N, C-alpha and C positions, 0 to 999 in steps of 0.2 A: 503494500499499500504506500503511495507516495502522497506527499503534501505540497499544496502549494506555496513555493517560497515566501510570496508578498504576504500571505496570511499568516505564516508560522516561522517567519525568520527569526524571532526571538528565543525559539526553542534550541538548546543545544543538546549534544550527545550527553545520554543518560539521564536527561531530565525525564520526570514523570508528569504526565498531563491527564487531565479528566475532560472529557468533551461531551456534550450534549447539542442536540438539534443539528446535527450535520446531515450532509446530502453524500450520496456517492455518486459518481459519472464515470463511466467506464465504456470502453470500446466493446464492439459486439463479440459474442461468444466464438464468432468464426474466425477473428483474429490469431494470429500466430502467437503474437506477443501482447495480451490483454493488460491493459494499464489503467488502474483504479485511482482516482483522484478524489479526496475530501474537500468539501466547500463549506463555508459557513457564511451566514448572512449577518452575523452579529458577534463582534469581539468578546462580549462577555459570556459567550456560551464555552469558553475554554480557561482552565484553572491550571497554573503550574506550579509544581512543589519542589523544593529543593531535594536533590537525591538522597541526602542524608537524614531527611526529616521522617519522622515516625509515620505519618499519613503516607508518604512514598514507599516507604518499606512495607507497608500493610498492601499497598495497592499491587506492587510488585510480586508479593507473595501470592496475592489471589490470584494474578493472571497466570503465574507459574502452576498453581493448584488445578487451574481452569483447564490449562493446557494438557494435564497429566490425564484429567478426565476425558477431554475430547480425544486423546490418543486412544484411551481404551474403548470409548464409544464408536469412533468414526474409521473410516478406511484412511489409508495413508494420502490417496490421490486428491487433489485440488478439487473443490465443488466448482462445477461451472456454473455460468449464469445463462440460464434458457430465454430465448428472446420472447417465446410464447407459451401460454399455459399448457402443461402437458397432464392429463388424467392418467394415473398409473394403477387403478384398481377397478374392481366390478362388483356390482352386488349380486344377491343370489336370484334366481329365475323369478320367484316369487315377487319381488319387489321392483322389476323393471318398469313397470307402468306408474310407480310412486312419483309424484312430483317432487322436486328438489326444493327445499326451504332454507333461507338464509339464517345463519346463525343468531343474528340480532335477535329475530322473531322467536328463535328456538330459546335463546335464554332471556328475553328481556320483553317479549310481546307476546306471550305465550296462547292466550285466548283460548281458542278451541283445541289448541295443540295439549292442553291439559286432559283432554279425553283421549288422545292417540298414544298407542304403546310404542310404536315405531315412527321416525320420521327419516327422512332421506337429505342429506347436506353435501356439500362439497366445499372442502377446506383444505387448508396447508398447514402444516405440521411445523411448529417452531422450535419444539424442545421435546426430546422422549425421555422419559425416566423410568426406571432406575438408570444413572449414568453409566454403571458397568453393565454391559448387555449379558454376562455370565449370570446376573441375577433377574433376567427378564424371565426365566422359568423357575417356579417355586413347586415344592411338595404339598399336596393338598389331601388332608384327611377329611373325607365327606361324614364320617360319624360325629367328628368333634368340631368341623369347620375351621380346623386350625392350617395354618400354612407355615413354611419354614423353609429357610435357604439350603441349598444343595452345597455350600461352599465347604464346609467340612463334614459332610454326610459320610459314614461310615457303614458298609452293607453288614447287616447282623450275619454272624456266622449261623449257619443251618437254615437261612432263608431263600428263597428260589432268586437266583442270580437275575439280574436284569429288571428286579423290581426294586421300589422303595419303600420302606416301611417307616411308621414313625415312631422314633425312639422313645417317646413317652409311653405310648400305649401297646406298640408293638404291631400295630394294623396296618393293613396294606394301603398306600396312599397313592394317588393319581397325579402326574404333573401338568400343570397348568401355565398358561402364559399371564404374568401379572405385570402389566406395562401400561403407562400413563402417557397420554399425548397432550401437550399443549397446543392448541389450534387457534386458528383465526380464519376470517373469510373477508372479501371486499367489505360486506356490512359492517364489521367490527374491527376494521384496519385501524381505525382513528381512537379506537376506544384502549385506555390503558390496561385495562384488566385482561389477563389470558383466560381462554376457556378450555376446561378439561374434558377429556372423555376416557373413559377406561378400557384396556381390553383384558378383562378377566375372565378365562375360558373354562372356569369350574363346572359349567354346565353344557361344555362343549361348544356354545356359541362364540364365534369368533376364532376356533381353534386353527382354521386354515390361513388366517390373515396373513401370515408371514410368507406369500407365495406357496401355500400349501405344506409348508415346513410344520411338521408335529412338534410339539413342546418334548424337549430331552434335557438331560442333564449336561448343559453348556460348559461346565467345567471338566466333563470328561469327552467332549465331543467338539474337537477344533475345528473341524472342517464345517460343520454346521454353526459355530460360533462366527466363522468368517463371512458365511453367507448371510447372517443376520447383522453384522456389522455393514455389509455392502447394503442391504436393503434400507437400514437406518440411514445411511449415507445418503441415497436416493431421496427417499420421502421429505428428507430436510432442505433439500436443496431449494433455491429460489424458483417459484413458478411451477412446481411441483404440486399437484392437487390430488387428494383423496376422494373419491365418491363413495359415501359410506351410509350404513344404516345405523342410526343411534337409538337404542332401546330405553326408554326411561325407566330409572330406579327411583322409587320416591317413598319414603317413611313420613311419618306425622311429625318427628322431630326436625326434620329438614325443611328451610324455607324455600329452596330451590332443589328440582330433581337433579339426579346423577345420572349421567347418560354413559352406556355401555357401547361400544363398538362391536357390532355383530352383523352377521350375514354379508360380511365384506371380505375381499380376497385381493392381496396385490398380485398383479400380473406376473405369472410364472416365467415369462420371457425376461423380465427383469435380470434375472441371474444368468440368463444365456448371453445378454448383451452388454453386461456393465461388469 
């Protein structure tokens, strides 16, 4: 990323800066050597801190930690900027005719939507959690509704190989996706708040979302983990959209409903062409 000299000429090597309200101008994605430039309309949008100040050190530490997290989550290749919108998912056959609804209406102007179990929306993904994709899959005990990480899981002796058992009860567990997507669309692009949808496949709904890849222990399956990383890298690119079905989950204690991503699948060709 390059800075326009006339706007940032007082910034020196090793200075720490905090910026807001900036815009990015870049060449087209077809350019062999894309060049991104930062522009600001008002000088008050930038603050500079001495390199040895506490706040500068805190910012540097935060950036370093974020880079480590992103390396865990994303592929190494640079994200390209697409010139036009591209939809990379499809919905189940029974929802082909369902009309798409913008997120502003889904989250803020529900009206008759409160009577609908499913809505169809087209959105882009800003963030995927957890940041470590190995944690995308959790073990789920259906009898206790308990979930747990597979990070330090040790298969108990005398139990059938290839299966996961609850270390507390000894009961057999299933493997499920437990992923959260922070999403937006055109109707919510100017709203500060992020909107969350969940991919929790404990009821098999949404199990095929990652291009048909079934949940497995991603700590023990490096090839599958790499595929998931590639898919996360793709869905968080600029101008990449998900056409998805959102299922409302609501309780009396919640002011707003929680939406689960169901009956939606990333195109399997993404793993072939990327």
